[in-house]
Backbone bond lengths (Angstrom), bond angles and torsions (degrees), N, CA, C in turn:
res aa  C-N    CA-C-N  psi(-1)  N-CA   C-N-CA  omega(-1)  CA-C   N-CA-C  phi
1 X - - - 1.468 - - 1.519 110.20 -
2 X 1.327 117.55 130.54 1.459 121.14 -179.49 1.548 109.55 -69.60
3 X 1.326 114.54 164.33 1.460 119.50 -179.90 1.529 110.67 -62.39
4 X 1.333 116.59 -40.07 1.473 120.79 179.37 1.519 110.17 -63.87
5 X 1.319 117.71 -44.72 1.465 121.53 -179.54 1.549 109.85 -63.54
6 X 1.319 116.44 -39.03 1.460 120.97 179.57 1.530 110.45 -64.93
7 X 1.323 115.94 -40.20 1.457 119.61 178.36 1.523 111.41 -67.43
8 X 1.322 117.26 -39.30 1.452 120.87 177.80 1.513 111.48 -63.16
9 X 1.360 115.91 -41.52 1.455 120.53 179.64 1.537 110.11 -65.43
10 X 1.318 115.81 -42.45 1.475 120.28 179.33 1.512 110.85 -63.98
11 X 1.324 116.74 -37.78 1.469 120.63 178.83 1.514 110.18 -62.36
12 X 1.306 118.02 -44.17 1.463 122.07 179.24 1.526 110.68 -60.77
13 X 1.309 116.09 -40.86 1.476 119.93 179.00 1.529 110.54 -63.76
14 X 1.325 115.70 -45.19 1.455 120.24 -177.94 1.532 112.01 -67.24
15 X 1.332 116.61 -36.29 1.471 119.86 178.53 1.498 110.79 -60.21
16 X 1.340 116.78 -42.85 1.461 120.10 179.81 1.541 110.78 -68.30
17 X 1.322 114.72 -42.45 1.463 121.35 -177.71 1.534 110.88 -65.34
18 X 1.297 117.37 -39.70 1.484 122.66 -176.07 1.533 113.41 -94.55
19 X 1.302 116.70 -4.29 1.488 120.87 -172.32 1.518 109.53 54.24
20 X 1.324 114.89 56.13 1.477 120.78 -171.54 1.524 111.22 -113.79
21 X 1.303 114.31 157.13 1.478 123.00 173.58 1.526 108.00 -128.49
22 X 1.329 115.83 143.80 1.466 121.79 179.56 1.521 108.50 -107.87
23 X 1.335 116.53 120.04 1.463 122.17 175.22 1.509 108.54 -108.59
24 X 1.332 115.30 138.08 1.463 119.33 -178.07 1.518 111.10 -136.14
25 X 1.301 116.14 137.07 1.471 121.03 173.89 1.506 109.85 -76.73
26 X 1.341 116.02 154.81 1.471 121.83 179.11 1.524 112.92 -58.42
27 X 1.355 116.97 -20.74 1.465 119.87 -176.18 1.537 112.83 -88.27
28 X 1.325 116.28 0.00 1.496 119.38 -177.76 1.516 109.55 -71.84
29 X 1.332 114.91 166.10 1.454 121.34 176.13 1.527 110.27 -57.80
30 X 1.307 116.39 154.05 1.463 121.03 179.74 1.529 111.32 -56.43
31 X 1.341 116.29 -42.33 1.464 120.75 -177.65 1.518 112.16 -61.47
32 X 1.340 116.70 -32.18 1.440 121.80 178.40 1.519 110.82 -73.62
33 X 1.332 115.80 -46.06 1.453 119.88 179.22 1.551 110.51 -58.82
34 X 1.315 116.22 -36.19 1.455 120.30 -176.03 1.533 112.56 -67.25
35 X 1.300 118.30 -23.99 1.489 120.91 -177.56 1.524 112.87 -106.15
36 X 1.342 116.95 -3.55 1.442 120.09 -176.76 1.518 112.82 -72.23
37 X 1.319 116.29 146.34 1.464 121.20 174.59 1.526 110.11 -79.99
38 X 1.345 115.19 -26.68 1.464 119.04 177.88 1.529 108.39 -147.14
39 X 1.299 115.49 130.21 1.468 121.78 175.89 1.520 107.62 -114.42
40 X 1.324 117.60 135.52 1.457 118.21 -179.11 1.491 112.92 -167.48
41 X 1.347 113.89 -175.75 1.469 118.87 173.79 1.526 107.49 -94.35
42 X 1.311 117.28 -174.59 1.449 121.25 -174.72 1.520 112.02 -57.69
43 X 1.331 116.87 -42.01 1.459 121.19 -178.08 1.518 111.06 -66.21
44 X 1.335 116.45 -49.60 1.449 120.31 -179.96 1.521 113.08 -62.03
45 X 1.314 116.35 -39.48 1.463 119.79 179.37 1.531 110.81 -69.41
46 X 1.344 116.77 -35.02 1.480 119.06 177.02 1.513 109.74 -63.22
47 X 1.332 117.66 -41.97 1.453 121.13 178.75 1.539 111.42 -64.95
48 X 1.317 115.64 -42.66 1.451 119.96 -178.51 1.531 111.23 -65.88
49 X 1.329 116.17 -40.37 1.450 120.43 178.22 1.520 111.62 -60.77
50 X 1.338 115.36 -38.08 1.456 120.26 -178.62 1.512 111.87 -75.39
51 X 1.343 117.54 -28.80 1.478 120.88 -172.52 1.529 113.97 -94.34
52 X 1.318 119.25 -23.45 1.462 120.42 -172.25 1.515 112.19 -65.17
53 X 1.347 115.55 147.04 1.461 119.43 175.71 1.536 110.27 -100.84
54 X 1.322 116.50 9.45 1.467 119.86 176.68 1.531 109.16 -66.02
55 X 1.329 115.60 154.00 1.460 119.65 178.81 1.507 112.16 -87.73
56 X 1.314 116.57 -21.81 1.481 122.24 -179.38 1.528 109.81 -130.22
57 X 1.319 115.59 132.41 1.447 122.48 176.11 1.518 108.53 -112.04
58 X 1.322 116.05 116.93 1.464 119.92 173.50 1.526 105.69 -97.02
59 X 1.318 115.88 109.50 1.454 120.30 -172.75 1.518 109.97 -101.09
60 X 1.327 114.48 105.07 1.461 120.91 178.27 1.516 108.40 -90.73
61 X 1.315 114.52 89.43 1.448 123.05 -178.19 1.509 107.38 -161.31
62 X 1.308 116.91 -137.23 1.457 121.43 175.06 1.541 109.63 -119.21
63 X 1.307 116.23 174.42 1.474 120.90 -167.09 1.546 113.02 -58.00
64 X 1.339 118.14 -44.82 1.450 117.77 -176.16 1.538 112.42 -64.03
65 X 1.324 116.52 -27.34 1.472 119.56 178.48 1.528 111.11 -69.67
66 X 1.350 115.19 -46.26 1.466 118.89 178.39 1.520 109.23 -64.57
67 X 1.318 117.46 -36.56 1.456 121.94 178.38 1.531 110.44 -62.78
68 X 1.340 116.86 -40.81 1.461 120.61 178.46 1.536 110.40 -62.28
69 X 1.336 116.08 -40.12 1.478 119.39 176.88 1.504 111.57 -62.65
70 X 1.355 116.70 -38.53 1.448 120.29 179.08 1.526 111.28 -69.38
71 X 1.304 117.10 -31.71 1.467 121.53 177.75 1.521 109.48 -68.56
72 X 1.335 118.04 -44.43 1.436 121.81 -177.35 1.513 114.24 -76.79
73 X 1.335 116.02 -26.27 1.484 120.21 -175.72 1.526 109.73 -132.21
74 X 1.326 118.32 69.79 1.476 121.60 -174.57 1.528 112.07 -65.43
75 X 1.330 117.05 -20.01 1.490 119.98 -178.71 1.541 111.04 -81.85
76 X 1.342 115.95 -11.40 1.480 119.29 -177.56 1.525 110.75 -98.29
77 X 1.285 116.44 159.23 1.453 122.97 172.92 1.507 107.41 -90.41
78 X 1.316 117.09 125.52 1.465 121.94 179.74 1.520 109.03 -113.96
79 X 1.311 116.48 123.43 1.471 122.07 -178.54 1.524 109.17 -115.30
80 X 1.317 115.13 139.86 1.477 123.40 173.23 1.518 107.41 -117.66
81 X 1.320 119.28 108.99 1.474 121.71 -172.28 1.540 114.18 -50.78
82 X 1.338 116.71 -41.53 1.474 119.71 177.74 1.522 108.07 -118.40
83 X 1.350 118.29 105.49 1.450 120.87 -175.87 1.537 114.73 -64.92
84 X 1.322 116.34 -18.63 1.482 119.73 179.45 1.525 112.44 -85.85
85 X 1.334 115.57 2.38 1.480 119.66 178.83 1.520 108.95 -76.81
86 X 1.297 116.58 87.95 1.455 122.79 -178.21 1.510 112.39 -102.92
87 X 1.313 115.57 -170.99 1.459 121.62 177.11 1.512 109.06 -132.57
88 X 1.328 119.87 111.09 1.458 121.36 -178.49 1.534 112.60 -56.77
89 X 1.334 117.12 -34.91 1.460 118.12 179.25 1.529 110.73 -66.56
90 X 1.315 117.10 -41.09 1.487 119.58 177.43 1.522 110.93 -62.05
91 X 1.320 116.34 -30.99 1.451 120.21 179.34 1.525 113.34 -75.50
92 X 1.338 117.58 -9.58 1.449 121.65 -179.76 1.507 114.36 -78.81
93 X 1.332 117.36 -4.16 1.457 120.94 178.49 1.507 109.48 -136.45
94 X 1.321 115.60 138.01 1.490 120.09 175.06 1.524 108.36 -130.99
95 X 1.297 115.19 172.21 1.449 120.70 -174.17 1.508 113.85 -63.44
96 X 1.351 117.50 -36.66 1.456 121.34 179.26 1.539 110.19 -65.03
97 X 1.327 115.02 -45.54 1.458 119.35 -179.08 1.513 112.06 -65.61
98 X 1.338 117.16 -38.72 1.469 120.81 179.88 1.548 110.13 -66.28
99 X 1.334 116.93 -41.11 1.465 119.28 -179.16 1.518 110.77 -64.33
100 X 1.329 116.15 -41.16 1.461 120.49 178.52 1.541 111.47 -64.74
101 X 1.322 116.21 -39.33 1.442 122.11 179.44 1.535 110.21 -67.41
102 X 1.336 115.56 -39.66 1.456 120.14 177.87 1.524 111.30 -63.44
103 X 1.309 116.49 -37.37 1.478 121.15 -179.45 1.544 110.69 -65.45
104 X 1.323 116.63 -27.12 1.460 120.28 178.84 1.510 112.36 -78.69
105 X 1.335 116.85 -15.03 1.475 120.77 -176.37 1.539 109.34 -132.90
106 X 1.328 117.29 66.81 1.447 119.81 -179.32 1.528 114.60 -58.64
107 X 1.275 115.90 140.97 1.481 120.11 179.07 1.513 113.79 89.53
108 X 1.325 117.35 -9.29 1.476 120.02 -178.32 1.537 110.00 -84.54
109 X 1.339 116.03 136.06 1.450 121.76 173.47 1.545 109.01 -76.26
110 X 1.301 116.16 146.98 1.472 120.68 179.77 1.515 109.39 -104.37
111 X 1.354 114.93 116.58 1.452 121.37 173.98 1.520 106.34 -108.46
112 X 1.316 116.48 118.72 1.464 120.26 179.75 1.520 110.88 -112.40
113 X 1.281 114.71 127.53 1.459 123.52 172.63 1.563 106.36 -55.13
114 X 1.326 116.74 148.13 1.465 118.11 179.08 1.529 111.12 -63.80
115 X 1.307 117.60 -16.12 1.484 121.02 176.95 1.511 110.27 -75.93
116 X 1.330 116.41 60.65 1.446 123.98 -179.44 1.516 109.22 -147.05
117 X 1.317 115.88 162.75 1.445 120.99 178.15 1.533 111.50 -72.07
118 X 1.309 116.96 164.95 1.464 121.52 176.95 1.545 110.52 -60.39
119 X 1.335 115.96 -37.12 1.454 119.97 -178.34 1.517 110.77 -64.50
120 X 1.328 118.18 -40.78 1.440 122.05 178.42 1.535 109.94 -68.71
121 X 1.309 117.53 -41.31 1.467 119.72 175.50 1.528 111.07 -58.05
122 X 1.338 116.04 -39.03 1.456 121.69 -177.92 1.552 111.05 -65.10
123 X 1.291 115.71 -26.55 1.477 120.21 -179.62 1.535 111.45 -90.56
124 X 1.314 117.87 -3.17 1.463 123.29 -173.72 1.529 110.78 -98.66
125 X 1.317 115.63 156.18 1.459 120.80 176.09 1.506 112.31 -79.38
126 X 1.329 116.22 -34.83 1.454 120.87 -177.85 1.545 107.71 -161.02
127 X 1.315 115.06 151.32 1.476 120.34 175.78 1.515 110.59 -102.41
128 X 1.302 116.32 168.31 1.464 121.49 174.84 1.483 109.90 -151.02
129 X 1.333 116.26 166.53 1.442 123.23 170.47 1.523 107.57 -118.73
130 X 1.306 116.44 176.83 1.471 118.56 178.51 1.515 110.60 -66.10
131 X 1.346 118.05 -27.45 1.439 119.90 -177.15 1.531 113.45 -79.41
132 X 1.344 117.48 -22.39 1.465 118.40 -177.34 1.519 113.52 -124.35
133 X 1.331 118.00 10.66 1.467 121.60 -174.30 1.534 112.43 -56.99
134 X 1.311 115.93 -45.98 1.491 119.46 -178.00 1.553 108.75 -64.57
135 X 1.292 115.73 -44.06 1.496 120.33 -178.93 1.531 110.37 -63.91
136 X 1.321 117.24 -40.21 1.473 121.15 179.49 1.527 109.72 -64.05
137 X 1.305 117.29 -48.46 1.475 120.39 -179.01 1.512 111.07 -61.33
138 X 1.315 116.92 -43.57 1.472 120.93 -179.06 1.518 112.83 -70.67
139 X 1.307 117.60 -14.85 1.464 120.48 179.46 1.514 112.10 -80.91
140 X 1.301 117.59 -13.79 1.475 121.63 -174.13 1.534 111.43 -81.95
141 X 1.345 115.23 149.26 1.460 121.31 -179.77 1.537 111.59 -77.59
142 X 1.308 117.07 -28.21 1.441 121.05 -176.55 1.535 113.15 -75.46
143 X 1.343 116.69 153.06 1.471 121.10 179.87 1.551 111.67 -93.73
144 X 1.350 115.21 -7.01 1.466 119.02 -176.36 1.540 108.92 -124.05
145 X 1.321 116.30 128.88 1.464 120.71 -174.14 1.524 110.96 -131.61
146 X 1.326 115.98 127.85 1.450 120.32 169.46 1.535 106.79 -90.33
147 X 1.340 116.34 124.21 1.463 121.04 -177.07 1.522 109.02 -112.80
148 X 1.346 116.28 120.91 1.455 119.55 -178.36 1.554 108.50 -128.93
149 X 1.374 117.44 157.35 1.451 125.18 -10.64 1.537 112.97 -102.46
150 X 1.358 117.64 0.98 1.443 121.66 -169.86 1.546 110.94 -91.63
151 X 1.328 116.10 110.38 1.461 120.90 -178.92 1.526 111.58 -64.91
152 X 1.351 117.17 -35.45 1.459 118.40 -178.36 1.506 112.27 -69.53
153 X 1.313 117.78 -45.64 1.466 120.42 175.38 1.530 110.16 -62.98
154 X 1.325 116.60 -39.33 1.462 120.21 179.15 1.527 112.70 -61.39
155 X 1.310 116.15 -40.93 1.476 120.51 179.74 1.520 110.90 -72.52
156 X 1.312 115.84 -31.37 1.476 118.81 174.61 1.511 109.60 -65.52
157 X 1.315 117.56 -44.09 1.482 121.66 178.49 1.526 109.83 -61.78
158 X 1.348 116.73 -39.94 1.457 120.38 -179.92 1.522 113.80 -56.97
159 X 1.315 115.52 -28.67 1.462 121.40 179.32 1.532 113.04 -76.47
160 X 1.358 115.24 -12.44 1.454 119.60 -175.60 1.520 112.57 -121.71
161 X 1.324 116.13 25.28 1.476 120.15 177.69 1.533 108.66 -151.62
162 X 1.327 114.35 157.39 1.451 119.55 176.35 1.525 111.15 -91.43
163 X 1.306 117.40 -3.45 1.476 121.63 -178.56 1.512 110.83 -77.40
164 X 1.314 116.64 154.63 1.470 121.92 174.02 1.519 108.41 -78.69
165 X 1.324 116.49 121.79 1.453 122.04 -178.92 1.545 109.52 -107.54
166 X 1.305 116.11 119.12 1.460 122.89 177.82 1.516 106.92 -104.31
167 X 1.313 117.86 111.82 1.484 120.53 -172.24 1.519 112.83 -95.10
168 X 1.286 114.84 142.15 1.466 122.42 168.33 1.507 106.52 -81.31
169 X 1.329 118.71 142.21 1.459 121.45 -172.02 1.529 113.29 -87.42
170 X 1.314 116.41 50.60 1.465 118.86 172.51 1.505 110.64 -99.21
171 X 1.324 115.80 172.63 1.471 119.25 -178.70 1.505 110.42 -164.66
172 X 1.319 117.05 158.95 1.460 123.81 174.42 1.522 108.38 -86.06
173 X 1.334 117.06 119.99 1.448 120.62 -179.48 1.534 112.41 -55.46
174 X 1.306 115.78 -38.71 1.475 120.27 -175.56 1.506 110.79 -70.42
175 X 1.333 118.34 -54.44 1.462 121.41 -177.16 1.544 111.84 -69.21
176 X 1.325 115.98 -40.32 1.444 120.06 -177.16 1.541 112.15 -66.82
177 X 1.336 115.23 -17.23 1.474 120.21 -177.88 1.517 110.80 -71.78
178 X 1.298 117.41 -23.65 1.480 120.70 -178.69 1.528 109.50 -73.98
179 X 1.326 116.04 117.78 1.454 121.61 -178.23 1.531 111.09 -95.45
180 X 1.293 115.62 160.97 1.466 120.63 177.26 1.544 109.95 -62.37
181 X 1.322 115.92 -37.12 1.477 120.50 179.54 1.539 110.39 -61.09
182 X 1.334 116.14 -45.81 1.470 119.45 178.01 1.542 110.69 -62.96
183 X 1.323 114.29 -42.08 1.452 119.74 -177.81 1.522 111.57 -63.50
184 X 1.325 116.89 -45.82 1.452 120.40 179.36 1.511 111.72 -65.34
185 X 1.340 116.15 -32.07 1.452 120.35 -179.15 1.537 110.99 -66.53
186 X 1.320 116.88 -44.05 1.471 118.64 -178.96 1.538 110.66 -74.38
187 X 1.330 116.46 -29.01 1.459 118.43 174.21 1.521 111.41 -63.99
188 X 1.322 115.37 -36.84 1.490 119.93 178.66 1.522 110.28 -69.69
189 X 1.329 116.99 -30.57 1.467 120.70 -179.36 1.521 112.39 -74.66
190 X 1.359 115.30 -24.43 1.463 120.17 -178.53 1.526 109.56 -132.58
191 X 1.305 116.18 67.12 1.462 120.23 -177.89 1.531 111.83 -60.76
192 X 1.274 116.40 136.58 1.475 121.46 178.58 1.516 113.34 91.79
193 X 1.339 117.51 -13.45 1.457 119.55 179.00 1.532 109.44 -77.78
194 X 1.317 119.78 122.99 1.470 121.22 177.49 1.506 111.29 -58.16
195 X 1.331 115.05 143.69 1.465 119.65 179.59 1.525 109.39 -112.34
196 X 1.332 116.19 133.07 1.446 121.47 -179.72 1.537 108.31 -135.21
197 X 1.325 115.75 129.33 1.477 120.57 -174.13 1.525 110.88 -131.47
198 X 1.304 114.64 161.98 1.467 123.00 176.79 1.534 108.71 -85.18
199 X 1.345 118.72 144.44 1.463 121.19 -178.93 1.512 113.90 -68.33
200 X 1.340 118.83 -6.51 1.466 119.99 171.81 1.533 110.98 -75.13
201 X 1.298 118.49 -8.07 1.474 122.45 176.14 1.507 109.21 -72.02
202 X 1.320 115.35 160.83 1.467 121.56 179.61 1.534 110.59 -58.10
203 X 1.337 118.38 147.52 1.456 121.03 -178.32 1.517 114.24 -54.83
204 X 1.349 117.17 -38.54 1.447 119.58 -179.36 1.529 112.42 -69.27
205 X 1.331 116.34 -28.19 1.477 119.77 174.48 1.507 110.33 -72.95
206 X 1.317 117.02 -45.31 1.461 120.47 179.12 1.538 110.35 -60.92
207 X 1.332 116.05 -39.14 1.471 119.00 -179.59 1.518 112.16 -66.47
208 X 1.323 116.75 -26.62 1.483 120.89 -179.55 1.513 112.72 -88.17
209 X 1.336 117.84 -4.12 1.474 121.64 -177.24 1.516 111.05 -90.42
210 X 1.314 116.03 156.85 1.475 121.78 176.59 1.520 110.70 -76.18
211 X 1.340 115.86 -30.01 1.468 119.55 -176.34 1.519 108.96 -150.43
212 X 1.313 116.49 140.85 1.478 123.17 178.69 1.502 107.05 -124.37
213 X 1.341 116.18 127.77 1.467 117.60 -178.62 1.527 111.20 -163.56
214 X 1.331 115.85 167.38 1.447 122.12 174.48 1.536 109.40 -65.79
215 X 1.298 116.87 173.78 1.475 119.71 179.70 1.547 110.29 -58.46
216 X 1.315 116.49 -46.67 1.481 118.44 178.61 1.512 110.57 -63.66
217 X 1.341 118.23 -36.52 1.445 120.40 177.33 1.497 113.50 -68.23
218 X 1.333 116.25 -34.53 1.476 121.06 176.75 1.528 109.21 -62.69
219 X 1.303 115.98 -46.02 1.460 120.73 179.62 1.552 111.20 -60.68
220 X 1.302 116.05 -42.80 1.466 121.47 178.21 1.501 111.41 -62.76
221 X 1.351 117.05 -43.10 1.464 121.41 179.40 1.524 111.09 -60.43
222 X 1.312 115.80 -42.53 1.483 120.21 -178.06 1.523 109.75 -68.72
223 X 1.320 116.65 -42.65 1.480 119.92 -178.42 1.520 110.93 -62.10
224 X 1.344 116.91 -39.49 1.472 120.14 -172.17 1.522 113.02 -89.31
225 X 1.318 117.50 -9.57 1.476 120.35 -179.20 1.514 111.51 -80.55
226 X 1.300 116.08 147.10 1.473 122.35 176.31 1.504 111.22 -83.35
227 X 1.329 117.99 -11.45 1.459 120.89 179.53 1.532 110.98 -64.78
228 X 1.314 116.10 158.84 1.472 120.81 -177.77 1.521 111.68 -113.07
229 X 1.330 118.46 -9.51 1.457 123.13 178.90 1.517 109.33 -134.49
230 X 1.360 116.39 141.87 1.469 120.58 -176.05 1.521 109.62 -142.17
231 X 1.300 115.12 146.33 1.464 122.79 169.87 1.520 107.52 -102.22
232 X 1.335 115.48 123.76 1.478 121.65 -170.69 1.531 109.35 -109.41
233 X 1.322 117.22 123.37 1.468 121.03 179.54 1.517 112.28 -112.39
234 X 1.330 115.29 66.35 1.469 121.10 172.12 1.509 107.58 -155.25
235 X 1.314 117.73 -179.74 1.470 122.44 -175.55 1.501 110.11 -57.69
236 X 1.331 115.68 138.28 1.455 122.78 -170.44 1.498 116.32 -62.88
237 X 1.332 118.06 -18.69 1.480 120.35 -178.81 1.526 112.84 -60.97
238 X 1.329 116.24 -23.82 1.467 120.85 -178.05 1.524 111.43 -66.44
239 X 1.329 117.91 -21.27 1.458 120.47 -176.66 1.525 111.71 -65.64
240 X 1.320 118.11 -25.92 1.473 120.78 -177.49 1.521 109.87 -63.55
241 X 1.312 117.56 -55.13 1.487 119.39 -178.80 1.528 109.54 -72.72
242 X 1.316 118.15 -27.96 1.447 121.18 179.98 1.542 110.21 -65.35
243 X 1.308 116.50 -41.26 1.452 120.38 178.18 1.514 112.71 -69.91
244 X 1.339 115.47 -33.50 1.473 119.87 176.91 1.535 110.54 -66.77
245 X 1.316 116.17 -39.23 1.467 120.51 -178.35 1.511 113.31 -77.18
246 X 1.339 116.47 -23.75 1.467 120.80 -174.36 1.498 109.99 -134.23
247 X 1.332 118.99 70.14 1.465 121.25 -174.18 1.514 114.98 -63.79
248 X 1.321 118.15 -19.17 1.455 119.57 -178.35 1.536 114.06 -96.41
249 X 1.353 116.18 5.63 1.453 119.59 -176.05 1.515 111.28 -113.82
250 X 1.353 115.57 158.42 1.478 121.51 -179.38 1.532 108.87 -114.06
251 X 1.331 114.17 145.82 1.458 120.41 -177.91 1.527 111.68 -131.50
252 X 1.322 114.58 136.38 1.465 120.66 179.94 1.544 108.42 -120.80
253 X 1.337 116.66 117.84 1.438 119.21 175.98 1.518 109.70 -67.89
254 X 1.345 115.34 133.26 1.461 119.28 -172.72 1.530 112.50 -62.00
255 X 1.314 116.44 -25.47 1.463 121.15 176.96 1.519 108.99 -154.32
256 X 1.374 117.60 142.04 1.471 118.29 177.09 1.510 112.19 -67.14
257 X 1.328 117.85 -12.40 1.460 121.78 -178.64 1.524 112.65 -84.67
258 X 1.328 118.44 0.00 1.458 121.39 -179.49 1.522 110.41 -81.65
259 X 1.311 115.15 58.51 1.481 122.60 177.54 1.530 107.03 -131.32
260 X 1.340 115.61 126.08 1.456 120.57 179.98 1.518 110.04 -96.68
261 X 1.342 118.29 113.42 1.481 120.01 -178.25 1.522 112.80 -63.50
262 X 1.329 117.31 -28.16 1.471 119.21 178.75 1.512 112.11 -70.18
263 X 1.343 115.68 -41.10 1.456 119.88 176.88 1.527 111.64 -65.49
264 X 1.335 117.15 -26.40 1.449 119.36 -179.03 1.543 112.77 -91.95
265 X 1.323 116.92 5.68 1.468 120.23 -177.60 1.501 113.69 -71.64
266 X 1.348 116.49 -30.33 1.473 119.84 177.81 1.518 109.00 -74.83
267 X 1.326 116.74 142.97 1.450 122.32 177.17 1.519 109.03 -131.91
268 X 1.304 117.12 166.53 1.463 121.44 178.58 1.540 109.44 -63.09
269 X 1.323 116.57 -41.44 1.472 119.93 178.90 1.509 111.43 -61.48
270 X 1.334 117.29 -42.86 1.475 120.65 179.09 1.517 111.61 -67.37
271 X 1.317 116.71 -32.69 1.444 120.76 178.80 1.524 111.46 -66.34
272 X 1.289 115.03 -43.52 1.480 120.75 176.90 1.530 109.41 -63.93
273 X 1.293 116.60 -45.94 1.482 121.62 -178.09 1.516 110.49 -60.68
274 X 1.348 116.52 -40.48 1.464 119.90 -178.45 1.537 110.63 -60.76
275 X 1.302 117.35 -38.35 1.468 120.31 179.58 1.526 111.33 -76.60
276 X 1.313 117.01 -28.54 1.464 119.03 178.93 1.548 111.02 -68.25
277 X 1.308 115.44 -43.37 1.480 119.67 -176.15 1.507 113.25 -102.70
278 X 1.346 117.31 -4.35 1.484 125.64 -178.73 1.526 109.73 55.61
279 X 1.290 115.50 43.94 1.469 122.91 177.19 1.527 107.50 -151.20
280 X 1.332 120.12 157.36 1.461 128.79 -4.16 1.543 111.57 -75.67
281 X 1.325 116.86 132.98 1.442 122.65 179.00 1.516 110.26 -94.29
282 X 1.310 116.13 135.33 1.463 121.42 -179.59 1.545 107.16 -103.48
283 X 1.330 114.60 123.31 1.467 120.91 178.44 1.506 109.85 -129.50
284 X 1.310 115.73 160.77 1.474 122.61 -179.83 1.539 107.73 -130.03
285 X 1.328 117.84 128.18 1.475 119.77 176.87 1.521 111.86 -52.33
286 X 1.312 115.82 139.44 1.460 120.44 -171.57 1.511 113.57 -59.91
287 X 1.336 118.26 -36.45 1.468 119.42 -178.74 1.504 110.77 -65.81
288 X 1.349 116.79 -37.81 1.460 120.44 178.55 1.536 109.50 -74.47
289 X 1.321 115.95 -40.84 1.469 119.96 -178.47 1.519 111.31 -60.05
290 X 1.324 118.07 -41.99 1.459 122.00 -178.75 1.507 112.46 -58.45
291 X 1.351 116.46 -36.84 1.463 120.32 178.31 1.520 111.94 -80.40
292 X 1.317 115.74 -40.80 1.469 119.55 -176.82 1.527 111.91 -67.88
293 X 1.341 116.88 -33.58 1.459 119.25 -177.80 1.517 112.54 -64.66
294 X 1.334 116.16 -29.09 1.458 119.15 178.96 1.531 110.03 -66.24
295 X 1.326 116.14 -40.31 1.499 118.71 -179.74 1.517 111.11 -68.57
296 X 1.314 117.32 -35.00 1.475 120.42 178.04 1.517 110.86 -74.91
297 X 1.327 116.25 -41.56 1.476 119.61 178.80 1.533 111.72 -61.27
298 X 1.329 115.29 -39.28 1.485 118.43 177.73 1.520 111.33 -62.86
299 X 1.325 116.14 -36.49 1.454 120.50 177.11 1.528 110.34 -66.86
300 X 1.328 116.91 -47.39 1.453 121.84 -176.28 1.541 111.98 -66.81
301 X 1.347 115.86 -22.26 1.467 119.81 -178.41 1.546 111.26 -78.97
302 X 1.327 116.98 -15.49 1.476 120.92 -178.28 1.525 108.08 -82.61
303 X 1.301 116.17 120.45 1.481 120.69 -178.79 1.518 112.44 -94.89
């Protein structure tokens, strides 16, 4: 038996023993996606974390995702295989900065992308993901919205609402790295191939794409399209499930730099080890959790 097969077998044993479920983001390593009980984007994983009856959630993603699961399911044990798997964009905003920004814009509702810390969620009126950001903003009674922390997603939302959107100047290092020049170059290399990008990309890149959507939306677009070749503008981990779902189609990553080192920090070995020792466990202080859960619950209530 190979080392990988042995690890997979051990993981299955531990899942039964611990009453555990493995959740994985689309950007995770192929080996992680292959053993996950559920693969999804931030929104889908948030729903799954809230709905599962498992006693242990092994969250193969980055820190804010595991933290969100701990907020929604305080009675469950939430494990993050690699505790250093963070999100640079989430680190671009803190509670002090948000409070100061809020004071500059009185009366504005705060919509925070789930790519934020529990403390920032606790200071927010409602959370959103890339798949429901426009719907969340349009659900609010106020005409003025502070959108944190992703400026690119915030500006995309601004194009699809009549509300005034005030953006925090954060960004995803991976998506923001894709330039219009790179994008136009690969389009020229594959003329006729539809282009689909994530709204965390720069506005000029999104404007040049045929379709802009969340990771789940990108997958849906590709599945339903009659085209056989596509240019993909999001983190490269999505290609694994995309190729599984569309064996007769070809995919070209818009840039070789569309790889997030934090999303790749979890490994199969670390996932098994986390369940063996039941560490590292992600917890949220109760006073912060009580406030943050309201913002997440409001998001989850929007259909």
